[in-house]
C-alpha positions in Angstrom: -29.0 23.0 -15.0 -27.2 22.6 -18.4 -29.2 19.3 -19.0 -32.4 21.1 -17.9 -31.8 24.0 -20.3 -31.0 21.7 -23.2 -34.4 19.8 -22.5 -36.2 23.1 -22.3 -34.9 24.0 -25.8 -35.5 20.7 -27.4 -39.0 20.0 -26.0 -40.8 22.9 -27.9 -39.3 21.6 -31.1 -40.7 18.2 -30.6 -44.0 18.8 -28.7 -46.5 21.4 -29.8 -47.5 23.9 -27.1 -44.7 22.8 -24.8 -43.4 25.8 -22.8 -41.0 24.6 -20.0 -40.1 28.2 -19.1 -43.6 29.2 -18.1 -45.7 26.0 -17.4 -45.0 24.0 -14.2 -46.1 20.7 -15.9 -43.7 21.1 -18.8 -41.0 22.1 -16.4 -41.4 18.7 -14.7 -41.3 17.0 -18.1 -38.1 18.9 -19.0 -36.6 17.9 -15.7 -37.3 14.3 -16.4 -35.9 14.4 -19.9 -32.7 16.0 -18.5 -31.9 12.9 -16.4 -30.9 10.4 -19.3 -28.3 12.8 -20.8 -26.9 13.3 -17.3 -26.5 9.6 -16.9 -24.8 9.4 -20.3 -22.4 12.0 -19.3 -21.5 10.1 -16.1 -20.8 7.0 -18.2 -18.5 8.9 -20.6 -16.5 11.0 -18.0 -14.7 8.8 -15.5 -13.5 11.9 -13.5 -17.1 12.5 -12.5 -16.8 9.8 -9.7 -14.0 11.6 -7.7 -16.1 14.8 -7.9 -19.0 13.1 -6.5 -17.0 11.3 -3.9 -15.7 14.6 -2.7 -19.2 16.0 -2.4 -20.4 12.9 -0.6 -17.6 13.1 2.0 -18.2 16.8 2.6 -22.1 17.0 2.6 -23.3 13.5 3.6 -20.7 12.6 6.2 -19.8 9.2 4.6 -16.3 7.8 5.8 -13.8 7.9 3.1 -12.9 4.3 3.6 -16.4 3.4 2.4 -15.9 5.3 -0.9 -13.8 4.6 -3.9 -10.8 6.4 -4.9 -9.8 7.8 -8.3 -11.7 7.8 -11.6 -14.3 5.2 -12.6 -12.2 3.1 -15.0 -14.3 0.0 -15.5 -17.7 0.0 -17.1 -19.3 -1.5 -13.9 -17.9 1.4 -11.9 -19.2 4.0 -14.5 -22.7 2.4 -14.5 -22.9 2.7 -10.6 -21.6 6.3 -10.9 -24.3 7.0 -13.5 -26.9 5.6 -11.2 -25.7 7.7 -8.4 -25.5 10.9 -10.5 -29.1 10.4 -11.6 -30.2 9.8 -8.0 -28.2 12.9 -6.9 -29.8 15.2 -9.6 -33.2 13.7 -9.0 -33.3 14.4 -5.2 -31.3 17.6 -5.7 -33.9 18.9 -8.3 -36.8 18.0 -6.0 -35.1 19.8 -3.0 -34.1 22.9 -5.1 -37.6 23.3 -6.5 -39.2 23.1 -3.0 -36.6 25.4 -1.6 -37.3 28.0 -4.2 -41.2 27.9 -4.2 -42.2 26.7 -0.7 -40.6 29.5 1.5 -42.3 32.4 -0.3 -45.6 30.5 -0.1 -45.1 29.9 3.5 -44.3 33.5 4.3 -47.7 34.5 2.5 -49.6 31.9 4.6 -47.9 33.2 7.9 -48.9 36.7 7.1 -52.5 36.1 5.9 -54.1 36.9 9.3 -52.2 40.1 9.6 -52.4 41.5 6.0 -55.7 42.7 4.6 -54.3 43.1 1.0 -53.1 39.5 0.9 -56.6 38.3 1.8 -58.0 40.2 -1.1 -55.6 38.9 -3.7 -56.6 36.5 -6.4 -54.4 33.7 -4.9 -57.4 31.6 -3.9 -56.0 31.1 -0.3 -58.1 33.7 1.7 -61.2 31.6 1.4 -59.4 28.3 2.2 -57.1 29.4 5.1 -59.0 31.5 7.5 -57.9 32.5 11.1 -54.9 30.4 12.3 -55.2 27.8 9.6 -53.0 29.8 7.3 -50.0 30.3 9.7 -50.2 26.6 10.6 -50.2 25.6 6.9 -47.2 27.9 6.4 -45.3 26.2 9.3 -46.2 22.8 7.9 -44.9 23.8 4.5 -41.5 25.0 6.0 -41.4 21.7 8.0 -42.1 19.7 4.8 -39.1 21.5 3.0 -36.9 20.8 6.1 -38.0 17.1 6.2 -37.6 16.6 2.5 -34.1 18.0 2.6 -33.1 15.9 5.5 -34.7 12.8 4.0 -32.9 13.3 0.7 -29.6 13.7 2.4 -30.2 10.5 4.5 -31.1 8.6 1.3 -28.1 9.7 -0.5 -25.9 8.9 2.4 -27.2 5.3 2.3 -26.9 5.0 -1.4 -23.3 6.5 -1.7 -21.4 3.4 -0.3 -23.3 1.1 -2.6 -23.0 3.2 -5.8 -19.8 5.1 -5.1 -18.0 2.4 -3.1 -15.2 0.4 -4.5 -16.0 -2.3 -7.0 -14.4 -5.7 -6.8 -11.8 -4.5 -9.4 -11.1 -1.5 -7.2 -10.6 -3.7 -4.2 -8.3 -6.0 -6.1 -6.3 -2.9 -7.3 -6.1 -1.6 -3.8 -5.0 -5.0 -2.5 -2.3 -5.2 -5.2 -1.1 -1.8 -4.3 -0.9 -2.7 -0.5 0.8 -5.9 -1.4 3.4 -4.1 -3.5 4.0 -1.6 -0.8 4.5 -4.3 1.8 6.7 -6.2 -0.4 8.9 -3.1 -1.0 9.1 -2.5 2.8 9.9 -6.1 3.5 12.7 -5.9 0.9 14.1 -2.9 2.4 13.9 -4.3 5.9 15.7 -7.5 4.7 18.5 -5.6 3.0 19.0 -3.4 6.1 19.0 -6.2 8.5 21.3 -8.3 6.5 23.8 -5.6 5.4 24.1 -3.4 8.4 23.5 -6.2 10.9 26.3 -8.3 9.7 28.7 -5.4 9.9 27.6 -4.4 13.4 28.0 -8.0 14.6 31.5 -8.2 13.2 32.5 -4.8 14.6 31.3 -5.7 18.0 33.3 -8.9 18.2 36.5 -7.0 16.8 36.1 -4.1 19.3 35.7 -6.6 22.2 38.8 -8.5 21.2 40.8 -5.3 20.7 39.8 -4.0 24.2 40.8 -7.2 25.9 44.3 -7.2 24.5 44.9 -3.6 24.2 47.6 -3.6 27.0 49.1 -7.0 26.3 49.1 -7.3 22.5 49.0 -3.8 20.9 49.8 -5.3 17.5 46.7 -7.4 17.5 44.7 -4.4 18.8 45.9 -2.4 15.8 44.9 -5.2 13.3 41.5 -5.3 15.0 41.0 -1.6 14.7 42.1 -1.8 11.0 39.5 -4.6 10.5 36.9 -2.3 12.1 37.8 0.5 9.8 37.4 -1.8 6.8 34.2 -3.3 8.0 32.6 0.0 8.7 33.7 1.3 5.3 32.1 -1.7 3.6 28.9 -1.2 5.8 28.6 2.3 4.6 28.8 1.1 1.0 26.2 -1.5 1.8 24.0 1.1 3.4 24.4 3.3 0.3 23.3 0.2 -1.8 20.2 -0.3 0.4 19.3 3.5 0.0 19.8 3.1 -3.7 16.9 0.6 -3.6 14.6 3.4 -2.4 15.7 5.6 -5.4 15.1 2.7 -7.6 11.6 2.4 -6.3 11.2 6.1 -7.3 12.3 5.3 -10.8 16.0 6.3 -10.7 19.1 4.2 -10.8 20.3 2.7 -7.6 23.5 4.3 -6.1 25.6 1.1 -6.2 25.0 -2.6 -7.3 24.0 -5.0 -4.7 26.7 -7.4 -3.7 26.8 -11.0 -5.2 28.7 -14.1 -4.6 31.7 -12.4 -6.5 32.3 -10.7 -3.1 32.2 -13.9 -1.1 36.0 -13.9 -0.5 35.8 -10.4 1.0 32.8 -11.4 3.2 34.7 -14.4 4.6 37.7 -12.2 5.2 35.9 -9.8 7.3 34.2 -12.6 9.2 37.6 -14.2 9.9 39.0 -10.9 10.9 36.3 -10.9 13.7 37.8 -14.0 15.2 35.6 -16.5 13.6 37.4 -19.4 11.8 35.4 -20.1 8.7 35.9 -23.3 6.7 34.3 -22.7 3.3 33.8 -25.2 0.5 32.4 -23.9 -2.8 31.8 -26.3 -5.7 33.0 -24.6 -8.7 31.1 -24.2 -12.0 32.9 -24.6 -15.3 34.4 -21.1 -15.2 34.6 -20.5 -11.5 32.5 -20.7 -8.3 29.9 -18.0 -9.4 30.0 -18.4 -13.2 26.7 -19.3 -14.8 24.5 -18.1 -11.8 21.7 -15.7 -12.6 22.4 -12.3 -11.0 19.3 -12.5 -8.7 20.3 -16.0 -7.5 23.9 -14.8 -6.8 22.6 -11.7 -5.0 20.2 -13.6 -2.9 22.7 -16.3 -2.1 25.3 -13.7 -0.9 22.7 -12.2 1.5 21.7 -15.8 2.8 25.4 -16.6 3.5 25.9 -13.2 5.0 23.0 -13.7 7.4 24.1 -17.2 8.3 27.5 -15.8 9.3 25.9 -13.0 11.2 23.8 -15.5 13.2 26.9 -17.3 14.2 28.6 -14.0 15.2 25.6 -12.7 17.2 24.4 -15.8 19.0 27.3 -18.2 19.1 30.3 -16.0 19.2 33.8 -16.8 17.8 33.0 -20.5 17.1 34.2 -22.4 13.9 31.8 -22.0 11.0 31.5 -24.5 8.1 30.1 -23.0 4.9 29.3 -25.1 1.8 27.9 -23.9 -1.5 27.2 -26.4 -4.4 25.0 -27.0 -7.3 22.8 -30.1 -7.3 20.0 -31.0 -9.6 19.5 -27.5 -10.9 19.7 -25.9 -7.5 22.3 -23.8 -5.7 22.5 -25.4 -2.2 23.8 -23.4 0.8 24.6 -24.9 4.2 26.0 -23.0 7.1 27.0 -24.9 10.3 28.3 -23.8 13.6 28.3 -25.3 17.2 25.7 -24.0 19.6 27.2 -21.8 22.4 24.5 -21.2 24.9 21.0 -20.6 23.3 20.7 -21.9 19.8 22.1 -19.6 17.3 19.5 -17.8 15.4 16.9 -18.6 18.1 14.1 -16.1 18.3 13.5 -16.8 22.0 13.6 -13.8 24.3 16.5 -15.5 26.3 18.6 -15.6 23.2 17.9 -12.0 21.8 14.7 -9.9 22.4 12.9 -9.1 19.3 15.1 -11.4 17.2 14.3 -14.0 14.6 14.0 -11.4 11.7 17.1 -12.7 9.9 15.6 -16.3 9.7 12.4 -15.0 8.4 14.3 -12.8 5.8 16.3 -15.8 4.7 13.1 -17.8 4.3 11.4 -14.9 2.2 14.5 -14.7 0.0 14.5 -18.4 -0.8 10.7 -18.5 -1.2 10.7 -15.5 -3.7 13.1 -17.6 -5.9 11.0 -20.7 -5.6 13.3 -22.3 -3.2 13.2 -23.1 0.6 15.3 -22.5 3.7 15.4 -24.5 6.9 17.2 -23.6 10.2 17.4 -26.0 13.0 19.5 -27.3 15.9 20.6 -30.9 16.0 23.1 -32.6 18.2 24.6 -29.3 19.4 25.1 -28.0 15.9 23.0 -25.1 14.4 22.5 -25.8 10.7 21.1 -23.4 8.1 20.3 -25.0 4.8 18.9 -23.1 1.7 18.0 -24.2 -1.8 17.7 -21.8 -4.7 16.7 -22.8 -8.2 19.1 -21.7 -10.9 16.3 -21.0 -13.4 18.2 -22.8 -16.2 21.7 -21.6 -15.4 24.3 -24.2 -16.1 27.0 -25.4 -13.7 29.8 -27.9 -13.8 31.5 -30.0 -11.1 34.6 -29.4 -9.0 35.6 -28.1 -5.7 37.4 -24.9 -4.6 38.6 -23.7 -1.2 38.4 -20.0 -1.1 
């Protein structure tokens, strides 16, 4: 209506004798002249698309997944929105005009046989519609209005997905949002699995050992309980770190820094307290075993070592574990080996551990995100996990240190 009123004011100024307010012909001309400004408004105002999408969902019954979300940012989306807006106003104007004019005319036609004053008016209809022809014409006029309204709605419902649906840019943006959400969920799942899973595996072994010797070796049982206390305390700190990742996703700072290889000695100590003899060899850099490593490399390496030890605890039990960390050709190389006791450690088969295998997938994802690779396999009765993490330009020297 604002565009129509604007055209109705401008037309008399540019065309002599134009009277859109009284003459039907000029009203149609004004209606046609109102459509280009409406299209221009749709191009200039991106928020028009979500308004039209909401109307289509409510009035045309188009599923939400077939329509775009948010403002029309790209010019391609704005042009499609402008085409839709013109189609909407054109069909809406036609239906509105028929709805305003046709029902009164239909009522007159229906009453012609029963009203003598109507038959003597200057409408010109009494001579044309005699007898039952007038009511039949009135019913046909009402049916025309209803059919036009239904047809306009069906047409707009078909046009809506094509003109208001997501553009390739919208689909790409939605795919990127889904990928970022999945990556965030996978990151949280990896952190929970590695941090909490390792602690629970260690506590399980420590509690079992304490239970078996509670009557015969109380001193050992006390040491095991102390180790359980320390392990659970560390697990709570790890859990707080993982929850801090959620707060970091919301834009706030994490509650605590994620552990790095600086905490390797404590990790090995907790594993040994669970009854697992760990033989660890760390090739030192110039300033120490972890100096010169990028924080992200050190953090992911810690998690990979932690999951490798957890695999040994969960699947092989208290067997000797050999750990080796070294720098070779610009890569941090990690190797964890342990004898296989029963099913292969780390196996995802139902016999080994129903629903397992998430740890190995997490290790592979961590290595892949840094541009490296990880392989886990059983060979000659030994389960071997190897991972290579590029150092991204960090320097490292030579040497060996036994932690």
